[in-house]
C-alpha positions in Angstrom: 17.5 15.3 9.6 15.9 11.9 9.7 12.3 12.3 10.5 10.4 9.3 12.1 6.6 9.0 12.6 5.7 7.7 16.1 2.6 8.1 18.2 1.8 6.3 21.5 -1.4 4.9 20.0 0.9 2.6 17.8 1.2 0.2 20.8 -2.4 -0.9 21.0 -3.6 -3.3 23.8 -4.4 -6.8 22.7 -5.8 -9.9 24.4 -3.4 -12.0 26.4 -1.5 -14.4 24.2 -2.2 -12.6 20.9 0.5 -13.5 18.4 1.0 -9.9 17.1 4.1 -8.4 18.9 2.5 -5.0 19.6 5.1 -4.2 22.2 7.8 -3.6 19.5 6.2 -0.2 18.8 7.1 0.8 22.3 10.5 -0.8 22.5 11.8 0.2 19.1 11.8 4.0 19.7 13.1 3.5 23.3 16.0 1.5 21.8 16.9 4.2 19.2 16.9 6.9 21.8 18.8 4.8 24.4 21.7 4.0 22.0 21.8 7.5 20.5 20.8 6.6 17.0 18.0 9.2 17.3 17.1 11.9 19.7 13.6 13.4 20.4 14.0 15.9 17.6 13.9 13.1 15.1 10.5 12.0 16.0 7.2 13.6 14.9 3.7 12.8 16.0 1.2 12.1 13.3 -2.4 13.1 13.5 -5.8 12.1 12.0 -5.6 12.7 8.3 -8.5 14.0 6.3 -10.9 11.3 5.1 -10.5 12.5 1.5 -6.9 11.5 1.6 -7.8 8.0 2.8 -10.6 7.7 0.3 -8.3 8.2 -2.5 -7.1 4.7 -1.9 -10.0 3.1 -0.2 -13.6 2.4 -1.0 -16.0 4.8 0.7 -18.5 2.0 1.8 -15.7 0.0 3.4 -14.2 3.0 5.1 -17.5 4.1 6.5 -18.2 0.7 7.9 -14.7 0.6 9.4 -15.0 3.9 11.3 -18.6 2.9 12.4 -17.5 -0.5 13.5 -20.2 -2.0 11.3 -18.0 -4.6 9.4 -19.4 -8.1 9.4 -17.9 -10.4 12.0 -16.5 -12.7 9.4 -14.7 -9.7 7.8 -13.5 -8.5 11.1 -12.0 -12.0 11.9 -9.9 -11.8 8.7 -8.3 -8.6 10.1 -7.2 -10.5 13.2 -7.6 -7.7 15.8 -10.6 -7.1 18.1 -12.2 -4.1 16.4 -12.6 -0.9 18.4 -12.7 2.9 17.8 -9.1 3.2 19.1 -7.8 0.5 16.8 -9.4 2.3 13.8 -8.0 5.6 14.9 -4.6 4.0 15.3 -4.8 2.9 11.6 -5.7 6.4 10.6 -2.8 7.9 12.5 -0.3 5.3 11.2 -1.4 6.4 7.7 -0.8 10.0 8.5 2.7 9.1 9.6 3.3 7.8 6.1 1.6 10.8 4.5 3.7 13.3 6.4 6.7 11.0 5.9 6.3 11.5 2.2 6.7 15.3 2.7 9.9 14.8 4.9 11.3 12.3 2.3 10.9 14.9 -0.4 12.7 17.4 1.8 15.5 15.2 3.3 15.7 12.2 1.0 14.2 9.7 3.4 11.6 9.4 6.2 10.6 6.5 8.4 7.4 5.2 10.1 7.9 3.2 13.3 4.7 1.3 12.2 2.9 0.9 8.8 3.5 -1.4 6.0 -0.1 -2.5 6.1 0.1 -4.1 2.7 -2.7 -6.6 3.1 -5.4 -3.9 3.2 -7.3 -3.9 -0.1 -9.3 -1.0 -1.4 -12.5 -2.5 0.1 -11.5 -4.8 2.9 -8.9 -5.5 5.5 -6.8 -8.7 6.2 -4.0 -10.0 8.4 -3.5 -7.1 10.8 -4.1 -4.5 8.1 -7.1 -2.2 7.7 -5.9 0.8 5.9 -3.0 0.5 3.4 -0.6 3.3 4.6 1.8 3.3 1.6 -1.0 3.1 -0.9 -2.6 6.1 0.8 0.8 7.9 0.7 1.2 7.1 -3.0 -2.2 8.5 -3.8 -1.5 11.6 -1.8 1.7 12.2 -3.8 -0.2 11.7 -7.1 -3.1 14.0 -6.1 -0.8 16.7 -4.8 1.3 16.6 -8.0 4.4 15.7 -6.1 5.2 12.5 -7.8 4.6 11.3 -11.4 5.9 7.8 -11.2 6.1 5.7 -8.0 7.9 2.5 -7.3 6.7 0.4 -4.3 9.5 -2.0 -3.1 7.8 -4.5 -0.8 10.4 -6.9 0.8 8.1 -8.2 3.6 8.1 -12.0 3.6 4.3 -11.8 2.6 3.2 -10.7 -0.7 1.7 -7.2 -0.8 -1.6 -8.4 -2.0 -3.7 -5.4 -1.0 -1.2 -3.0 -2.6 -1.3 -5.0 -5.8 -5.1 -4.8 -6.0 -5.2 -1.1 -5.2 -2.8 -0.2 -8.1 -3.7 -3.0 -10.6 -5.0 -0.4 -13.1 -2.6 2.4 -12.3 0.3 2.6 -14.6 1.9 5.4 -12.6 2.5 3.1 -9.6 4.7 0.1 -10.1 4.3 -2.6 -7.4 7.3 -4.9 -6.7 6.9 -7.7 -4.2 9.6 -10.2 -3.3 8.3 -12.8 -0.8 8.1 -16.3 0.4 6.3 -18.5 -2.2 4.7 -20.6 0.6 3.7 -17.8 2.8 0.3 -16.1 3.4 -1.5 -15.0 1.3 -2.0 -18.4 -0.2 -4.0 -16.9 -3.1 -1.6 -14.2 -4.4 -2.6 -11.1 -6.3 -0.7 -10.0 -9.3 1.8 -7.2 -8.7 3.6 -5.5 -11.5 6.6 -7.7 -10.5 6.4 -10.7 -8.2 9.5 -12.7 -7.2 8.4 -15.7 -5.1 11.3 -17.2 -3.1 11.7 -20.9 -2.1 11.5 -22.0 1.5 14.8 -21.5 3.3 16.2 -19.0 0.9 19.6 -17.8 2.2 21.2 -14.4 2.6 23.4 -15.0 -0.4 20.5 -16.2 -2.7 18.2 -13.4 -1.5 20.7 -10.6 -1.9 21.8 -11.9 -5.3 18.3 -11.7 -6.7 17.6 -8.3 -5.1 20.9 -6.8 -6.5 20.1 -8.2 -9.9 16.5 -6.8 -9.8 16.4 -3.4 -8.3 18.9 -1.6 -10.6 16.9 -2.9 -13.6 13.6 -1.7 -12.0 15.0 1.8 -11.5 15.9 2.0 -15.3 12.6 0.5 -16.4 10.3 2.4 -14.1 12.3 5.6 -13.7 10.5 6.5 -10.5 10.6 9.9 -8.8 9.5 8.4 -5.4 10.0 5.1 -3.7 8.1 3.4 -0.9 10.1 0.8 0.9 8.3 -1.8 3.0 11.2 -3.3 5.0 9.5 -6.2 7.0 11.9 -8.2 9.1 9.8 -11.4 8.9 12.4 -12.6 6.3 14.5 -13.9 9.2 14.9 -17.6 9.6 13.7 -17.3 13.2 10.3 -15.8 12.2 7.2 -17.7 13.3 5.2 -16.6 10.2 7.9 -16.6 7.6 9.6 -19.3 5.5 12.9 -17.8 4.5 16.3 -18.4 5.9 17.9 -15.0 6.4 20.2 -13.9 9.2 20.1 -10.6 11.1 23.2 -9.6 9.1 21.6 -10.5 5.8 18.5 -8.5 6.6 20.7 -5.6 7.5 22.6 -5.9 4.2 19.2 -6.0 2.3 18.3 -2.6 3.9 21.7 -1.2 3.3 21.6 -2.1 -0.4 18.0 -0.6 -0.9 18.7 2.6 1.0 22.1 3.2 -0.6 20.5 2.5 -4.1 17.8 5.1 -3.4 20.5 7.7 -2.3 22.7 7.0 -5.2 19.8 7.5 -7.6 18.7 10.6 -5.8 15.1 9.2 -5.4 13.2 10.1 -2.1 12.2 7.1 -0.1 9.6 6.6 2.6 10.0 3.5 4.8 7.4 1.6 6.7 8.4 -1.3 9.0 6.0 -4.1 8.1 6.1 -7.5 9.8 8.4 -9.2 12.2 7.3 -12.2 14.3 10.4 -13.9 15.7 9.8 -15.6 19.2 12.4 -13.3 20.8 11.2 -9.7 20.9 14.9 -8.6 21.1 15.5 -10.1 17.6 12.5 -8.2 16.2 13.6 -4.8 17.7 17.2 -5.4 16.6 16.3 -6.1 13.1 14.0 -3.1 12.8 16.6 -0.8 14.6 19.2 -1.8 12.0 17.1 -0.1 9.3 17.0 3.2 11.3 20.8 3.0 12.0 21.5 2.5 8.3 19.2 5.4 7.3 21.2 7.7 9.7 24.5 6.3 8.5 23.7 6.5 4.7 21.7 9.7 4.4 23.1 11.9 7.2 
């Protein structure tokens, strides 16, 4: 059975006019239930993980300042959300959704998180709507529990996974792959194990050709026993914060290819949703929903 992490805390109240589309975390599970892609049994509610699990990926001083809301105002501004106890608790619960998703992926081949993909969170700071790096925390959890020896992170959000790259820069057991818009935030990129910057307006055909030429080679090179997939839908041409030229169908084909490749290789995969900032919320929800539809179709 496809297991999906969701908690009501995912939809966090924001000031009027804030550019982050928080409502998608409410609408997406509703859509999946309404259309019959999922039922209530597919969803599980994450909890607060142990601090030791989070601290395997994050600096203790930073984490303590975060949970005590004592981060400097300048550092808080870089995160982009008004800091509160509930917001920090939300981040911890999202991370647990990915941690538990790792266990479900080992059991069923795949697991999903309605939120997550917080790849701009560094070991010692947060940026761009990200405070705790859920997939980095999940990867460290697998390593420390002895449940994965070699991990591949496939980050196809339109923004480079700079925080993820920093966290694993000295860890040969985790291979970081980021394919992103060359002109997108972050404007100072970190160095992933493999970065593929894409030109403005990159089309479905160009994007999929590069991906299909890259991923099989990576599987042979890295030989992972677990994959994290960050499937941001900010690759769409309509996205306010993206620079690529992809259609909904192209984004869906991207997800189909990645998920089918994982299944064919018999490698468990945990999926976090990442970004999506199209002006029409229906476009964002449809693009994300496609990922869940494909997971059901391909794996079950």
